[in-house]
N, CA, C and O atoms as CSV, one atom per row, in Angstrom:
chain,resi,resn,atom,element,x,y,z
A,1,UNK,N,N,-4.934,-4.560,12.733
A,1,UNK,CA,C,-4.493,-3.204,12.441
A,1,UNK,C,C,-4.513,-3.209,10.930
A,1,UNK,O,O,-4.165,-4.159,10.228
A,2,UNK,N,N,-5.005,-1.923,10.467
A,2,UNK,CA,C,-5.087,-1.635,8.986
A,2,UNK,C,C,-3.740,-0.857,8.704
A,2,UNK,O,O,-3.389,0.118,9.369
A,3,UNK,N,N,-3.070,-1.354,7.717
A,3,UNK,CA,C,-1.767,-0.607,7.190
A,3,UNK,C,C,-2.078,0.013,5.949
A,3,UNK,O,O,-2.536,-0.637,5.010
A,4,UNK,N,N,-1.847,1.290,5.889
A,4,UNK,CA,C,-1.784,2.048,4.652
A,4,UNK,C,C,-0.446,2.547,4.196
A,4,UNK,O,O,0.260,3.288,4.880
A,5,UNK,N,N,-0.116,2.073,2.926
A,5,UNK,CA,C,1.205,2.345,2.480
A,5,UNK,C,C,1.291,3.758,2.064
A,5,UNK,O,O,0.413,4.283,1.379
A,6,UNK,N,N,2.374,4.392,2.486
A,6,UNK,CA,C,2.669,5.801,2.168
A,6,UNK,C,C,3.952,5.930,1.387
A,6,UNK,O,O,5.044,5.945,1.956
A,7,UNK,N,N,3.810,6.027,0.020
A,7,UNK,CA,C,4.899,6.024,-0.919
A,7,UNK,C,C,5.035,7.446,-1.556
A,7,UNK,O,O,5.737,7.621,-2.551
A,8,UNK,N,N,4.357,8.431,-0.962
A,8,UNK,CA,C,4.205,9.659,-1.593
A,8,UNK,C,C,3.185,9.999,-2.432
A,8,UNK,O,O,3.208,11.033,-3.099
A,9,UNK,N,N,2.157,9.092,-2.456
A,9,UNK,CA,C,0.949,9.380,-3.443
A,9,UNK,C,C,0.229,10.541,-2.925
A,9,UNK,O,O,0.169,10.855,-1.736
A,10,UNK,N,N,-0.370,11.219,-4.006
A,10,UNK,CA,C,-1.179,12.293,-3.635
A,10,UNK,C,C,-2.396,12.165,-2.816
A,10,UNK,O,O,-2.890,13.122,-2.220
A,11,UNK,N,N,-2.885,10.931,-2.794
A,11,UNK,CA,C,-4.158,10.735,-2.024
A,11,UNK,C,C,-4.033,9.967,-0.681
A,11,UNK,O,O,-5.031,9.478,-0.153
A,12,UNK,N,N,-2.789,9.868,-0.134
A,12,UNK,CA,C,-2.471,9.116,1.064
A,12,UNK,C,C,-3.335,9.691,2.269
A,12,UNK,O,O,-4.013,8.998,3.027
A,13,UNK,N,N,-3.209,10.962,2.315
A,13,UNK,CA,C,-3.870,11.723,3.394
A,13,UNK,C,C,-5.399,11.480,3.430
A,13,UNK,O,O,-5.996,11.255,4.483
A,14,UNK,N,N,-6.026,11.543,2.153
A,14,UNK,CA,C,-7.375,11.341,2.028
A,14,UNK,C,C,-7.860,10.002,2.468
A,14,UNK,O,O,-8.861,9.866,3.173
A,15,UNK,N,N,-7.036,8.895,1.982
A,15,UNK,CA,C,-7.306,7.646,2.473
A,15,UNK,C,C,-7.250,7.431,3.882
A,15,UNK,O,O,-8.168,6.899,4.507
A,16,UNK,N,N,-6.101,7.867,4.433
A,16,UNK,CA,C,-5.900,7.828,5.969
A,16,UNK,C,C,-7.005,8.447,6.787
A,16,UNK,O,O,-7.481,7.876,7.768
A,17,UNK,N,N,-7.426,9.702,6.333
A,17,UNK,CA,C,-8.539,10.330,6.968
A,17,UNK,C,C,-9.855,9.554,6.931
A,17,UNK,O,O,-10.591,9.457,7.912
A,18,UNK,N,N,-10.106,9.004,5.734
A,18,UNK,CA,C,-11.334,8.272,5.522
A,18,UNK,C,C,-11.389,6.988,6.414
A,18,UNK,O,O,-12.420,6.646,6.993
A,19,UNK,N,N,-10.254,6.325,6.482
A,19,UNK,CA,C,-10.260,5.090,7.369
A,19,UNK,C,C,-10.256,5.460,8.884
A,19,UNK,O,O,-10.777,4.720,9.719
A,20,UNK,N,N,-9.683,6.564,9.183
A,20,UNK,CA,C,-9.692,6.971,10.561
A,20,UNK,C,C,-11.143,7.321,11.103
A,20,UNK,O,O,-11.370,7.456,12.306
A,21,UNK,N,N,-12.083,7.454,10.135
A,21,UNK,CA,C,-13.479,7.729,10.580
A,21,UNK,C,C,-14.107,6.434,11.139
A,21,UNK,O,O,-15.100,6.491,11.863
A,22,UNK,N,N,-13.472,5.166,10.770
A,22,UNK,CA,C,-14.075,4.033,11.022
A,22,UNK,C,C,-13.149,3.213,12.043
A,22,UNK,O,O,-13.660,2.304,12.697
A,23,UNK,N,N,-11.903,3.503,12.171
A,23,UNK,CA,C,-10.912,2.859,13.022
A,23,UNK,C,C,-9.693,3.799,13.424
A,23,UNK,O,O,-9.172,4.579,12.627
A,24,UNK,N,N,-9.310,3.648,14.689
A,24,UNK,CA,C,-8.129,4.368,15.018
A,24,UNK,C,C,-6.858,3.398,15.138
A,24,UNK,O,O,-5.779,3.749,15.615
A,25,UNK,N,N,-7.155,2.114,14.628
A,25,UNK,CA,C,-6.037,1.066,14.617
A,25,UNK,C,C,-5.437,1.092,13.229
A,25,UNK,O,O,-5.675,0.202,12.412
A,26,UNK,N,N,-4.650,2.133,12.975
A,26,UNK,CA,C,-4.118,2.467,11.640
A,26,UNK,C,C,-2.547,2.453,11.765
A,26,UNK,O,O,-2.010,3.045,12.701
A,27,UNK,N,N,-1.789,1.752,10.786
A,27,UNK,CA,C,-0.325,1.949,10.801
A,27,UNK,C,C,-0.052,2.529,9.434
A,27,UNK,O,O,-0.559,2.121,8.389
A,28,UNK,N,N,0.700,3.402,9.538
A,28,UNK,CA,C,1.432,3.962,8.187
A,28,UNK,C,C,2.571,3.079,7.810
A,28,UNK,O,O,3.474,2.854,8.616
A,29,UNK,N,N,2.560,2.559,6.583
A,29,UNK,CA,C,3.617,1.760,6.090
A,29,UNK,C,C,4.561,2.479,5.229
A,29,UNK,O,O,4.204,2.973,4.160
A,30,UNK,N,N,5.805,2.548,5.694
A,30,UNK,CA,C,6.846,3.280,4.940
A,30,UNK,C,C,8.162,2.399,4.795
A,30,UNK,O,O,9.096,2.706,4.054
A,31,UNK,N,N,8.121,1.357,5.531
A,31,UNK,CA,C,9.436,0.410,5.309
A,31,UNK,C,C,8.934,-0.981,5.606
A,31,UNK,O,O,7.932,-1.234,6.274
A,32,UNK,N,N,9.704,-1.813,5.063
A,32,UNK,CA,C,9.336,-3.391,5.004
A,32,UNK,C,C,8.928,-3.931,6.381
A,32,UNK,O,O,8.038,-4.780,6.423
A,33,UNK,N,N,9.460,-3.541,7.411
A,33,UNK,CA,C,9.161,-4.082,8.712
A,33,UNK,C,C,7.751,-3.607,9.293
A,33,UNK,O,O,7.211,-4.151,10.256
A,34,UNK,N,N,7.289,-2.659,8.676
A,34,UNK,CA,C,5.895,-2.170,9.111
A,34,UNK,C,C,4.824,-3.085,8.774
A,34,UNK,O,O,3.763,-3.033,9.395
A,35,UNK,N,N,5.024,-3.948,7.807
A,35,UNK,CA,C,4.132,-5.052,7.461
A,35,UNK,C,C,3.721,-5.940,8.548
A,35,UNK,O,O,2.587,-6.393,8.705
A,36,UNK,N,N,4.835,-6.165,9.349
A,36,UNK,CA,C,4.515,-7.142,10.551
A,36,UNK,C,C,3.371,-6.819,11.346
A,36,UNK,O,O,2.632,-7.726,11.728
A,37,UNK,N,N,3.144,-5.615,11.638
A,37,UNK,CA,C,2.058,-5.161,12.586
A,37,UNK,C,C,0.692,-5.094,12.034
A,37,UNK,O,O,-0.230,-4.753,12.775
A,38,UNK,N,N,0.461,-5.417,10.681
A,38,UNK,CA,C,-0.883,-5.048,10.158
A,38,UNK,C,C,-1.638,-6.532,9.656
A,38,UNK,O,O,-1.076,-7.539,9.226
A,39,UNK,N,N,-2.801,-6.341,9.825
A,39,UNK,CA,C,-3.684,-7.515,9.215
A,39,UNK,C,C,-4.384,-7.369,7.858
A,39,UNK,O,O,-4.801,-8.313,7.187
A,40,UNK,N,N,-4.465,-6.029,7.526
A,40,UNK,CA,C,-5.053,-5.578,6.331
A,40,UNK,C,C,-4.192,-4.553,5.697
A,40,UNK,O,O,-3.599,-3.768,6.437
A,41,UNK,N,N,-4.047,-4.465,4.352
A,41,UNK,CA,C,-3.231,-3.520,3.664
A,41,UNK,C,C,-3.938,-2.678,2.602
A,41,UNK,O,O,-4.585,-3.250,1.725
A,42,UNK,N,N,-3.849,-1.382,2.639
A,42,UNK,CA,C,-4.376,-0.442,1.619
A,42,UNK,C,C,-3.269,0.268,0.937
A,42,UNK,O,O,-2.376,0.874,1.529
A,43,UNK,N,N,-3.388,0.153,-0.362
A,43,UNK,CA,C,-2.302,0.874,-1.254
A,43,UNK,C,C,-3.118,1.865,-2.094
A,43,UNK,O,O,-3.757,1.532,-3.092
A,44,UNK,N,N,-3.036,3.175,-1.579
A,44,UNK,CA,C,-3.690,4.205,-2.344
A,44,UNK,C,C,-2.888,4.574,-3.578
A,44,UNK,O,O,-1.743,4.128,-3.662
A,45,UNK,N,N,-3.352,5.314,-4.504
A,45,UNK,CA,C,-2.638,5.583,-5.815
A,45,UNK,C,C,-3.154,6.742,-6.535
A,45,UNK,O,O,-4.363,6.938,-6.658
A,46,UNK,N,N,-2.293,7.486,-6.996
A,46,UNK,CA,C,-2.573,8.534,-8.000
A,46,UNK,C,C,-1.422,8.527,-8.927
A,46,UNK,O,O,-0.273,8.467,-8.492
A,47,UNK,N,N,-1.717,8.592,-10.329
A,47,UNK,CA,C,-0.541,8.697,-11.334
A,47,UNK,C,C,-0.398,7.418,-12.052
A,47,UNK,O,O,-1.303,6.594,-12.185
A,48,UNK,N,N,0.785,7.314,-12.499
A,48,UNK,CA,C,1.077,6.197,-13.339
A,48,UNK,C,C,1.605,5.027,-12.708
A,48,UNK,O,O,2.265,5.097,-11.671
A,49,UNK,N,N,1.322,3.876,-13.336
A,49,UNK,CA,C,1.974,2.535,-12.862
A,49,UNK,C,C,3.402,2.726,-12.704
A,49,UNK,O,O,3.905,2.482,-11.607
A,50,UNK,N,N,4.136,3.148,-13.699
A,50,UNK,CA,C,5.576,3.287,-13.534
A,50,UNK,C,C,6.083,4.209,-12.566
A,50,UNK,O,O,7.113,3.929,-11.954
A,51,UNK,N,N,5.473,5.278,-12.362
A,51,UNK,CA,C,5.796,6.188,-11.247
A,51,UNK,C,C,5.598,5.588,-9.779
A,51,UNK,O,O,6.459,5.707,-8.907
A,52,UNK,N,N,4.426,4.957,-9.598
A,52,UNK,CA,C,4.146,4.246,-8.384
A,52,UNK,C,C,5.114,3.236,-8.219
A,52,UNK,O,O,5.710,3.219,-7.141
A,53,UNK,N,N,5.394,2.378,-9.084
A,53,UNK,CA,C,6.404,1.227,-8.888
A,53,UNK,C,C,7.793,1.701,-8.617
A,53,UNK,O,O,8.546,1.027,-7.913
A,54,UNK,N,N,8.167,2.844,-9.153
A,54,UNK,CA,C,9.498,3.348,-8.928
A,54,UNK,C,C,9.560,3.857,-7.410
A,54,UNK,O,O,10.588,3.656,-6.762
A,55,UNK,N,N,8.522,4.481,-6.874
A,55,UNK,CA,C,8.495,5.030,-5.652
A,55,UNK,C,C,8.451,3.822,-4.527
A,55,UNK,O,O,9.117,3.919,-3.496
A,56,UNK,N,N,7.628,2.691,-4.798
A,56,UNK,CA,C,7.507,1.664,-3.920
A,56,UNK,C,C,8.850,0.768,-3.975
A,56,UNK,O,O,9.269,0.183,-2.976
A,57,UNK,N,N,9.481,0.714,-5.229
A,57,UNK,CA,C,10.837,0.011,-5.206
A,57,UNK,C,C,11.815,0.914,-4.362
A,57,UNK,O,O,12.535,0.326,-3.554
A,58,UNK,N,N,11.903,2.149,-4.458
A,58,UNK,CA,C,12.774,3.050,-3.733
A,58,UNK,C,C,12.735,2.781,-2.297
A,58,UNK,O,O,13.787,2.772,-1.658
A,59,UNK,N,N,11.585,2.557,-1.728
A,59,UNK,CA,C,11.239,2.269,-0.351
A,59,UNK,C,C,11.548,0.808,0.020
A,59,UNK,O,O,11.528,0.438,1.194
A,60,UNK,N,N,11.832,-0.008,-0.996
A,60,UNK,CA,C,12.056,-1.464,-0.751
A,60,UNK,C,C,10.817,-2.167,-0.126
A,60,UNK,O,O,10.894,-2.948,0.823
A,61,UNK,N,N,9.715,-1.825,-0.731
A,61,UNK,CA,C,8.453,-2.518,-0.170
A,61,UNK,C,C,7.947,-3.586,-1.197
A,61,UNK,O,O,6.973,-4.277,-0.899
A,62,UNK,N,N,8.468,-3.711,-2.179
A,62,UNK,CA,C,7.871,-4.641,-3.146
A,62,UNK,C,C,7.877,-6.046,-2.722
A,62,UNK,O,O,6.868,-6.741,-2.842
A,63,UNK,N,N,8.997,-6.499,-2.222
A,63,UNK,CA,C,9.131,-7.949,-1.649
A,63,UNK,C,C,8.068,-8.287,-0.526
A,63,UNK,O,O,7.396,-9.317,-0.483
A,64,UNK,N,N,8.035,-7.207,0.401
A,64,UNK,CA,C,7.224,-7.481,1.566
A,64,UNK,C,C,5.764,-7.391,1.189
A,64,UNK,O,O,4.962,-8.153,1.730
A,65,UNK,N,N,5.368,-6.498,0.288
A,65,UNK,CA,C,4.077,-6.314,-0.219
A,65,UNK,C,C,3.628,-7.645,-0.981
A,65,UNK,O,O,2.501,-8.123,-0.857
A,66,UNK,N,N,4.557,-8.152,-1.724
A,66,UNK,CA,C,4.182,-9.474,-2.386
A,66,UNK,C,C,4.036,-10.593,-1.461
A,66,UNK,O,O,3.176,-11.454,-1.644
A,67,UNK,N,N,4.850,-10.612,-0.467
A,67,UNK,CA,C,4.820,-11.677,0.478
A,67,UNK,C,C,3.706,-11.606,1.330
A,67,UNK,O,O,3.161,-12.659,1.663
A,68,UNK,N,N,3.257,-10.453,1.762
A,68,UNK,CA,C,2.093,-10.321,2.683
A,68,UNK,C,C,0.803,-10.429,1.899
A,68,UNK,O,O,-0.120,-10.995,2.485
A,69,UNK,N,N,0.573,-9.964,0.625
A,69,UNK,CA,C,-0.645,-10.098,-0.172
A,69,UNK,C,C,-0.706,-11.470,-0.779
A,69,UNK,O,O,-1.700,-12.165,-0.571
A,70,UNK,N,N,0.293,-11.911,-1.520
A,70,UNK,CA,C,0.275,-13.092,-2.284
A,70,UNK,C,C,0.586,-14.368,-1.394
A,70,UNK,O,O,-0.035,-15.422,-1.527
A,71,UNK,N,N,1.452,-14.203,-0.614
A,71,UNK,CA,C,2.020,-15.358,0.175
A,71,UNK,C,C,1.098,-15.501,1.589
A,71,UNK,O,O,0.535,-16.557,1.877
A,72,UNK,N,N,1.037,-14.489,2.286
A,72,UNK,CA,C,0.325,-14.616,3.545
A,72,UNK,C,C,-1.218,-14.413,3.393
A,72,UNK,O,O,-2.004,-14.741,4.282
A,73,UNK,N,N,-1.603,-13.848,2.198
A,73,UNK,CA,C,-3.063,-13.676,1.923
A,73,UNK,C,C,-3.707,-12.663,2.793
A,73,UNK,O,O,-4.872,-12.869,3.132
A,74,UNK,N,N,-3.051,-11.515,3.226
A,74,UNK,CA,C,-3.606,-10.608,3.913
A,74,UNK,C,C,-4.549,-9.825,3.035
A,74,UNK,O,O,-4.269,-9.565,1.865
A,75,UNK,N,N,-5.753,-9.425,3.661
A,75,UNK,CA,C,-6.683,-8.670,2.806
A,75,UNK,C,C,-6.021,-7.317,2.325
A,75,UNK,O,O,-5.406,-6.571,3.087
A,76,UNK,N,N,-6.210,-7.087,1.001
A,76,UNK,CA,C,-5.643,-6.041,0.255
A,76,UNK,C,C,-6.647,-5.203,-0.463
A,76,UNK,O,O,-7.569,-5.756,-1.063
A,77,UNK,N,N,-6.516,-3.770,-0.438
A,77,UNK,CA,C,-7.299,-2.908,-1.007
A,77,UNK,C,C,-6.421,-2.095,-1.869
A,77,UNK,O,O,-5.723,-1.277,-1.270
A,78,UNK,N,N,-6.310,-2.153,-3.173
A,78,UNK,CA,C,-5.572,-1.279,-4.091
A,78,UNK,C,C,-6.540,-0.191,-4.572
A,78,UNK,O,O,-7.592,-0.555,-5.097
A,79,UNK,N,N,-6.264,1.152,-4.433
A,79,UNK,CA,C,-7.143,2.057,-4.966
A,79,UNK,C,C,-6.358,2.610,-6.199
A,79,UNK,O,O,-5.173,2.930,-6.106
A,80,UNK,N,N,-7.072,2.707,-7.355
A,80,UNK,CA,C,-6.602,3.257,-8.568
A,80,UNK,C,C,-5.265,2.486,-9.023
A,80,UNK,O,O,-5.299,1.298,-9.345
A,81,UNK,N,N,-4.125,3.224,-9.026
A,81,UNK,CA,C,-2.936,2.528,-9.529
A,81,UNK,C,C,-2.487,1.628,-8.351
A,81,UNK,O,O,-1.623,0.787,-8.596
A,82,UNK,N,N,-2.952,1.715,-7.185
A,82,UNK,CA,C,-2.655,0.802,-6.200
A,82,UNK,C,C,-3.132,-0.680,-6.345
A,82,UNK,O,O,-2.626,-1.629,-5.747
A,83,UNK,N,N,-4.193,-0.744,-7.237
A,83,UNK,CA,C,-4.545,-2.066,-7.668
A,83,UNK,C,C,-3.809,-2.471,-8.909
A,83,UNK,O,O,-3.430,-3.638,-9.007
A,84,UNK,N,N,-3.579,-1.624,-9.845
A,84,UNK,CA,C,-2.793,-1.850,-11.013
A,84,UNK,C,C,-1.420,-2.488,-10.843
A,84,UNK,O,O,-0.946,-3.276,-11.662
A,85,UNK,N,N,-0.765,-2.063,-9.632
A,85,UNK,CA,C,0.566,-2.606,-9.489
A,85,UNK,C,C,0.664,-3.979,-9.113
A,85,UNK,O,O,1.752,-4.511,-8.890
A,86,UNK,N,N,-0.510,-4.617,-9.028
A,86,UNK,CA,C,-0.487,-6.086,-8.736
A,86,UNK,C,C,-0.225,-6.936,-10.059
A,86,UNK,O,O,0.020,-8.142,-10.063
A,87,UNK,N,N,-0.313,-6.136,-11.153
A,87,UNK,CA,C,-0.063,-6.673,-12.523
A,87,UNK,C,C,1.491,-7.165,-12.686
A,87,UNK,O,O,2.356,-6.675,-11.960
A,88,UNK,N,N,1.745,-7.962,-13.480
A,88,UNK,CA,C,3.098,-8.278,-13.761
A,88,UNK,C,C,3.938,-7.264,-14.569
A,88,UNK,O,O,5.168,-7.267,-14.528
A,89,UNK,N,N,3.200,-6.384,-15.319
A,89,UNK,CA,C,3.688,-5.310,-16.181
A,89,UNK,C,C,2.727,-4.202,-16.391
A,89,UNK,O,O,1.522,-4.452,-16.412
A,90,UNK,N,N,3.174,-2.990,-16.550
A,90,UNK,CA,C,2.336,-1.840,-16.854
A,90,UNK,C,C,3.130,-0.809,-17.547
A,90,UNK,O,O,4.336,-0.939,-17.759
A,91,UNK,N,N,2.399,0.269,-17.914
A,91,UNK,CA,C,3.105,1.369,-18.478
A,91,UNK,C,C,2.378,2.602,-18.097
A,91,UNK,O,O,2.791,3.701,-18.466
C-alpha cells in the first residue's frame, strides 16, 4: 500500500489524484500508526523547510517517518520540501 503523508501541504490532493490513476491501494497518513499499513511513503511538499517540519512535528509524525524510511528502509519519495526534510537542518 502506498502511503501519502497529509500534513496540510498545498499539493497533497494533486499527488493523491496522480497516484490514484495508477493504484487504488493508497493510505492517507495523518497519524503515526498509519505507517504500519504502508509499504511505500510519499511526502509531498510546498513551502518552506521550517513550515513543513513544524506541521509534521505537530502531527507527531517525525519519529515514525524516520523509523520507517531510515530504519525499516521503506521506499520513500519526497517531493520538493518533502525531500528537503530528510536533511538534519534547513531554513
